[in-house]
C-alpha positions, -999 to +999 in steps of 0.1 A: +251+421+368+266+391+386+274+372+354+290+402+339+310+409+370+322+373+371+332+374+334+352+406+338+367+395+371+379+363+354+395+383+326+411+407+351+426+377+368+441+365+336+457+399+331+470+399+366+485+364+363+503+374+332+520+405+346+558+402+354+572+394+388+582+430+393+545+436+401+539+429+438+502+438+441+473+439+416+441+454+430+408+451+410+388+483+415+356+499+402+323+484+394+338+449+389+353+448+424+319+460+438+300+433+420+278+457+400+294+456+366+271+458+335+276+458+298+291+493+298+316+485+326+354+484+320+381+467+340+401+489+363+432+478+382+458+493+404+491+477+395+519+481+422+555+473+411+582+473+437+600+502+419+591+531+396+585+521+360+584+546+331+554+548+308+571+530+279+578+500+301+542+499+314+531+499+277+554+470+270+539+450+300+504+458+288+511+445+253+526+414+268+494+406+286+474+409+254+462+445+255+459+464+222+452+499+210+471+513+239+468+549+251+473+570+282+456+599+300+462+624+327+493+642+338+526+629+324+559+626+341+545+618+376+550+587+397+517+573+383+516+557+348+482+552+333+477+527+305+444+522+286+437+495+261+415+466+251+418+430+262+395+406+243+374+436+233+370+449+269+381+484+278+408+480+304+427+506+326+459+498+344+471+525+368+507+518+378+518+531+412+552+522+425+550+509+460+564+540+477+539+562+459+510+539+467+519+541+504+520+580+502+489+584+480+466+559+498+441+585+509+436+598+474+423+565+462+408+554+495+373+544+482+388+523+453+412+506+476+387+500+505+365+481+481+393+466+460+399+429+454+434+415+454+443+396+422+479+393+433+492+402+467+521+403+491+498+416+518+497+453+509+460+455+501+450+438+534+472+463+553+458+492+534+422+482+540+429+478+577+444+513+577+414+527+558+389+511+582+394+541+605+381+574+592+397+601+615+374+627+630+400+653+622+399+644+585+361+646+585+361+680+601+386+693+576+367+680+546+334+694+559+350+728+565+366+728+531+333+719+514+315+748+531+342+773+522+324+789+493+290+793+510+292+829+522+313+859+524+294+881+500+260+896+496+233+869+493+216+889+466+246+884+445+233+849+437+206+866+416+232+875+390+233+839+380+196+841+370+203+867+343+196+858+308+227+844+291+242+832+323+233+795+319+269+783+319+278+802+351+246+789+367+253+753+358+289+756+369+278+769+403+250+743+407+274+714+399+300+728+424+275+732+451+261+697+445+296+683+447+302+701+480+269+687+494+280+652+485+314+657+501+299+668+534+275+639+534+302+613+530+324+630+556+296+632+581+291+595+577+328+588+578+327+571+544+356+575+519+342+594+490+339+576+457+332+592+423+297+606+416+287+576+395+259+555+409+253+582+435+218+571+445+229+535+452+260+546+471+243+571+493+212+551+500+227+531+530+241+563+546+222+570+578+229+607+579+218+627+549+192+652+537+159+637+526+157+628+489+194+638+484+200+625+449+165+634+437+169+670+447+203+672+431+188+659+399+159+684+402+182+714+407+204+704+377+175+698+353+152+727+364+149+752+336+139+782+357+171+796+372+157+810+405+138+778+411+170+757+404+190+778+428+164+776+455+162+738+453+200+736+456+202+762+484+176+744+505+196+712+501+228+730+511+212+744+542+198+710+553+233+695+547+252+720+568+225+716+595+237+680+598+274+689+600+294+697+632+299+734+640+330+751+625+338+786+611+328+779+576+298+757+585+284+783+609+288+811+583+272+789+557+242+782+579+235+820+582+243+829+547+223+801+530+192+810+550+196+846+537+201+833+501+170+812+503+150+842+515+162+863+486+154+836+461+119+831+475+111+869+473+127+874+439 
């Protein structure tokens, strides 16, 4: 991994060095910035120009640094411009955020920026990382309450409708949503900016506060073929997660409701 990380980081530096002066900050993100890149990894960079650039201009700059087969993704017509392409055969993503937008949207990319590496800087990344070194208690409480929002408010026995024959899509949809909410609470309880779900086991392993066998139980619930068993595994994990969270209207309701759901599933 280290050799691959070094290779991709060197290539990313070449791209950053070739970008025009209008770009103030270039931040390497993703697996390369974390030092865990492998043969499947791409290069991801946040590119911060002083002013807003349109997508056509971003494409021109990408071509100028040697990127080919250019494309874009996501919503169009926003402050962010996203350019995908290949440089020396390596998939490369450049996310262009004008400085003003980057300042406003910092929290939405907090994990990427917190672990980012400056390839070109006027001091923005260091300031942003200092700002993100504090995870406010109010934000943690808000995220925890938001994650627990869907756990309650209707009959616990209603969960059994997901075990009906032909309801696999609805069941999987619910399990994935519940798993995502569990993970959101775990990161918030630990005051850690939430990354993507990739490499979940490695990212949650150092967290001191979490349910036992967190990632293994998520995997078990998502791969269990018997619907009631899958829901019970997930429900027990949810219950243990909210037990670790601070009290709040949604958390307190979830604690009561999940206990009832677990009882229904065990008796079904």
